[in-house]
C-alpha positions as YAML, in Angstrom:
chain: A
units: angstrom
residues:
- id: 1
  name: UNK
  ca: [0.00, 0.00, 0.00]
- id: 2
  name: UNK
  ca: [1.21, 3.50, -0.83]
- id: 3
  name: UNK
  ca: [2.18, 5.64, 2.14]
- id: 4
  name: UNK
  ca: [-0.10, 8.66, 2.42]
- id: 5
  name: UNK
  ca: [1.41, 11.94, 3.59]
- id: 6
  name: UNK
  ca: [-0.12, 14.19, 6.22]
- id: 7
  name: UNK
  ca: [-1.81, 17.26, 4.75]
- id: 8
  name: UNK
  ca: [0.59, 19.59, 6.56]
- id: 9
  name: UNK
  ca: [3.41, 18.10, 4.44]
- id: 10
  name: UNK
  ca: [1.78, 19.18, 1.15]
- id: 11
  name: UNK
  ca: [3.75, 22.40, 0.66]
- id: 12
  name: UNK
  ca: [7.10, 20.75, 1.36]
- id: 13
  name: UNK
  ca: [6.23, 17.85, -0.96]
- id: 14
  name: UNK
  ca: [5.20, 20.21, -3.76]
- id: 15
  name: UNK
  ca: [8.31, 22.38, -3.36]
- id: 16
  name: UNK
  ca: [10.49, 19.26, -3.41]
- id: 17
  name: UNK
  ca: [8.82, 17.85, -6.56]
- id: 18
  name: UNK
  ca: [9.19, 21.13, -8.43]
- id: 19
  name: UNK
  ca: [12.55, 22.18, -7.06]
- id: 20
  name: UNK
  ca: [10.94, 25.38, -5.76]
- id: 21
  name: UNK
  ca: [13.01, 27.17, -3.14]
- id: 22
  name: UNK
  ca: [11.42, 28.92, -0.18]
- id: 23
  name: UNK
  ca: [10.89, 31.81, -0.29]
- id: 24
  name: UNK
  ca: [9.97, 32.01, -3.95]
- id: 25
  name: UNK
  ca: [12.84, 34.10, -5.28]
- id: 26
  name: UNK
  ca: [12.53, 33.15, -8.93]
- id: 27
  name: UNK
  ca: [9.55, 32.83, -11.26]
- id: 28
  name: UNK
  ca: [9.47, 29.33, -12.77]
- id: 29
  name: UNK
  ca: [8.38, 28.83, -16.37]
- id: 30
  name: UNK
  ca: [4.92, 27.34, -16.87]
- id: 31
  name: UNK
  ca: [6.32, 23.99, -18.06]
- id: 32
  name: UNK
  ca: [8.14, 23.53, -14.76]
- id: 33
  name: UNK
  ca: [5.05, 24.35, -12.72]
- id: 34
  name: UNK
  ca: [2.85, 22.05, -14.80]
- id: 35
  name: UNK
  ca: [5.35, 19.20, -14.48]
- id: 36
  name: UNK
  ca: [5.34, 19.67, -10.69]
- id: 37
  name: UNK
  ca: [1.52, 19.71, -10.65]
- id: 38
  name: UNK
  ca: [1.39, 16.50, -12.69]
- id: 39
  name: UNK
  ca: [3.76, 14.73, -10.30]
- id: 40
  name: UNK
  ca: [2.13, 16.24, -7.20]
- id: 41
  name: UNK
  ca: [-1.29, 14.91, -8.25]
- id: 42
  name: UNK
  ca: [0.07, 11.38, -7.88]
- id: 43
  name: UNK
  ca: [0.99, 11.97, -4.23]
- id: 44
  name: UNK
  ca: [-1.67, 10.65, -1.86]
- id: 45
  name: UNK
  ca: [-2.47, 12.47, 1.36]
- id: 46
  name: UNK
  ca: [-4.25, 11.49, 4.56]
- id: 47
  name: UNK
  ca: [-7.78, 12.50, 3.60]
- id: 48
  name: UNK
  ca: [-10.98, 10.55, 3.91]
- id: 49
  name: UNK
  ca: [-11.79, 8.48, 0.86]
- id: 50
  name: UNK
  ca: [-15.54, 8.50, 1.57]
- id: 51
  name: UNK
  ca: [-16.34, 11.25, -0.94]
- id: 52
  name: UNK
  ca: [-14.50, 12.01, -4.18]
- id: 53
  name: UNK
  ca: [-14.34, 15.77, -3.55]
- id: 54
  name: UNK
  ca: [-12.10, 15.63, -0.49]
- id: 55
  name: UNK
  ca: [-8.90, 15.88, -2.54]
- id: 56
  name: UNK
  ca: [-8.90, 17.96, -5.68]
- id: 57
  name: UNK
  ca: [-7.02, 20.28, -7.97]
- id: 58
  name: UNK
  ca: [-8.22, 23.63, -9.24]
- id: 59
  name: UNK
  ca: [-6.87, 25.57, -12.22]
- id: 60
  name: UNK
  ca: [-8.04, 29.19, -12.07]
- id: 61
  name: UNK
  ca: [-7.38, 32.72, -13.15]
- id: 62
  name: UNK
  ca: [-8.98, 36.08, -12.48]
- id: 63
  name: UNK
  ca: [-8.34, 39.78, -12.30]
- id: 64
  name: UNK
  ca: [-8.29, 40.79, -8.65]
- id: 65
  name: UNK
  ca: [-8.09, 44.10, -6.83]
- id: 66
  name: UNK
  ca: [-9.31, 47.53, -7.80]
- id: 67
  name: UNK
  ca: [-8.44, 49.72, -10.78]
- id: 68
  name: UNK
  ca: [-5.42, 51.25, -9.03]
- id: 69
  name: UNK
  ca: [-3.91, 47.99, -7.83]
- id: 70
  name: UNK
  ca: [-5.46, 45.36, -10.08]
- id: 71
  name: UNK
  ca: [-3.51, 42.20, -10.91]
- id: 72
  name: UNK
  ca: [-4.13, 39.19, -13.08]
- id: 73
  name: UNK
  ca: [-3.64, 36.01, -11.04]
- id: 74
  name: UNK
  ca: [-3.15, 32.54, -12.52]
- id: 75
  name: UNK
  ca: [-2.94, 29.63, -10.11]
- id: 76
  name: UNK
  ca: [-3.17, 25.94, -9.51]
- id: 77
  name: UNK
  ca: [-4.58, 24.92, -6.13]
- id: 78
  name: UNK
  ca: [-4.68, 21.57, -4.40]
- id: 79
  name: UNK
  ca: [-7.53, 21.43, -1.92]
- id: 80
  name: UNK
  ca: [-8.00, 18.93, 0.88]
- id: 81
  name: UNK
  ca: [-11.12, 18.62, 3.00]
- id: 82
  name: UNK
  ca: [-10.42, 18.02, 6.67]
- id: 83
  name: UNK
  ca: [-13.16, 16.16, 8.55]
- id: 84
  name: UNK
  ca: [-13.64, 15.33, 12.21]
- id: 85
  name: UNK
  ca: [-13.99, 11.86, 13.74]
- id: 86
  name: UNK
  ca: [-17.68, 11.76, 12.73]
- id: 87
  name: UNK
  ca: [-16.86, 12.61, 9.11]
- id: 88
  name: UNK
  ca: [-18.22, 16.16, 9.39]
- id: 89
  name: UNK
  ca: [-16.52, 19.02, 7.56]
- id: 90
  name: UNK
  ca: [-14.04, 21.03, 9.66]
- id: 91
  name: UNK
  ca: [-12.11, 23.05, 7.09]
- id: 92
  name: UNK
  ca: [-10.32, 23.00, 3.78]
- id: 93
  name: UNK
  ca: [-6.57, 23.20, 3.44]
- id: 94
  name: UNK
  ca: [-5.37, 24.71, 0.17]
- id: 95
  name: UNK
  ca: [-1.92, 24.72, -1.38]
- id: 96
  name: UNK
  ca: [-1.62, 27.58, -3.89]
- id: 97
  name: UNK
  ca: [0.98, 27.97, -6.65]
- id: 98
  name: UNK
  ca: [0.24, 31.42, -8.02]
- id: 99
  name: UNK
  ca: [1.60, 33.66, -10.77]
- id: 100
  name: UNK
  ca: [0.83, 37.39, -10.63]
- id: 101
  name: UNK
  ca: [0.79, 39.69, -13.64]
- id: 102
  name: UNK
  ca: [-0.12, 43.28, -14.28]
- id: 103
  name: UNK
  ca: [-3.73, 43.80, -15.40]
- id: 104
  name: UNK
  ca: [-4.54, 42.89, -18.99]
- id: 105
  name: UNK
  ca: [-7.83, 43.83, -20.68]
- id: 106
  name: UNK
  ca: [-7.53, 40.70, -22.86]
- id: 107
  name: UNK
  ca: [-7.92, 38.46, -19.79]
- id: 108
  name: UNK
  ca: [-10.85, 39.52, -17.63]
- id: 109
  name: UNK
  ca: [-13.42, 37.74, -15.54]
- id: 110
  name: UNK
  ca: [-12.90, 34.52, -13.66]
- id: 111
  name: UNK
  ca: [-12.20, 30.99, -14.88]
- id: 112
  name: UNK
  ca: [-11.98, 27.81, -12.84]
- id: 113
  name: UNK
  ca: [-11.66, 24.15, -13.73]
- id: 114
  name: UNK
  ca: [-11.78, 21.48, -11.00]
- id: 115
  name: UNK
  ca: [-10.59, 17.87, -10.93]
- id: 116
  name: UNK
  ca: [-11.19, 15.54, -7.96]
- id: 117
  name: UNK
  ca: [-9.42, 12.32, -7.06]
- id: 118
  name: UNK
  ca: [-12.03, 9.59, -7.30]
- id: 119
  name: UNK
  ca: [-14.27, 11.69, -9.54]
- id: 120
  name: UNK
  ca: [-15.52, 10.65, -12.98]
- id: 121
  name: UNK
  ca: [-12.91, 12.51, -15.06]
- id: 122
  name: UNK
  ca: [-9.46, 10.92, -15.44]
- id: 123
  name: UNK
  ca: [-6.63, 13.15, -14.24]
- id: 124
  name: UNK
  ca: [-4.86, 12.92, -17.61]
- id: 125
  name: UNK
  ca: [-7.89, 14.40, -19.41]
- id: 126
  name: UNK
  ca: [-8.14, 17.32, -16.97]
- id: 127
  name: UNK
  ca: [-4.39, 17.90, -17.07]
- id: 128
  name: UNK
  ca: [-4.30, 17.90, -20.88]
- id: 129
  name: UNK
  ca: [-7.11, 20.45, -20.96]
- id: 130
  name: UNK
  ca: [-5.54, 22.86, -18.48]
- id: 131
  name: UNK
  ca: [-2.05, 22.45, -19.98]
- id: 132
  name: UNK
  ca: [-3.37, 23.43, -23.41]
- id: 133
  name: UNK
  ca: [-5.39, 26.41, -22.15]
- id: 134
  name: UNK
  ca: [-4.58, 29.57, -24.15]
- id: 135
  name: UNK
  ca: [-3.92, 31.59, -20.97]
- id: 136
  name: UNK
  ca: [-0.44, 30.03, -20.78]
- id: 137
  name: UNK
  ca: [0.39, 32.04, -23.92]
- id: 138
  name: UNK
  ca: [0.31, 35.15, -21.73]
- id: 139
  name: UNK
  ca: [3.85, 34.31, -20.63]
- id: 140
  name: UNK
  ca: [5.21, 34.94, -24.14]
- id: 141
  name: UNK
  ca: [4.22, 38.60, -24.25]
- id: 142
  name: UNK
  ca: [4.01, 39.58, -20.57]
- id: 143
  name: UNK
  ca: [6.24, 38.01, -17.94]
- id: 144
  name: UNK
  ca: [4.80, 37.50, -14.46]
- id: 145
  name: UNK
  ca: [5.55, 40.10, -11.81]
- id: 146
  name: UNK
  ca: [5.76, 37.43, -9.14]
- id: 147
  name: UNK
  ca: [5.24, 33.82, -8.11]
- id: 148
  name: UNK
  ca: [4.28, 32.40, -4.73]
- id: 149
  name: UNK
  ca: [3.60, 29.03, -3.15]
- id: 150
  name: UNK
  ca: [1.56, 29.03, 0.04]
- id: 151
  name: UNK
  ca: [-0.58, 26.72, 2.13]
- id: 152
  name: UNK
  ca: [-3.54, 27.90, 4.20]
- id: 153
  name: UNK
  ca: [-6.68, 26.74, 5.98]
- id: 154
  name: UNK
  ca: [-9.95, 28.18, 4.72]
...
């Protein structure tokens, strides 16, 4: 049986798989992030296996902030549901890998695309779709202003 890691080890495991130093001093290219996400998805964590949506990945982007300090944010998030002894929801723990860009009128609104371990869609199908998304082309004409990896409870 595969050893499952505790949820609090997620950030360290992701940083190790991607070779991401802490703090995030350099901005990795998209291919490096996507490779780390692909490998990280194979890592199993100590979550309940009762429901398929207790361990998932989210690909998202949005413009955040106000006109004076707006930024375009592109991220991949791994979300774990933490439950108590009775199986009731306590919280979510999210690991974010996030690129920040200046605002761009070409990319507005909000986009999100979820995949859940144990759900009906195979990971490879979801990963192929998000890897081919046109938003990754943004890197060719506008480099990110920053990159950050963080883990938080929500």
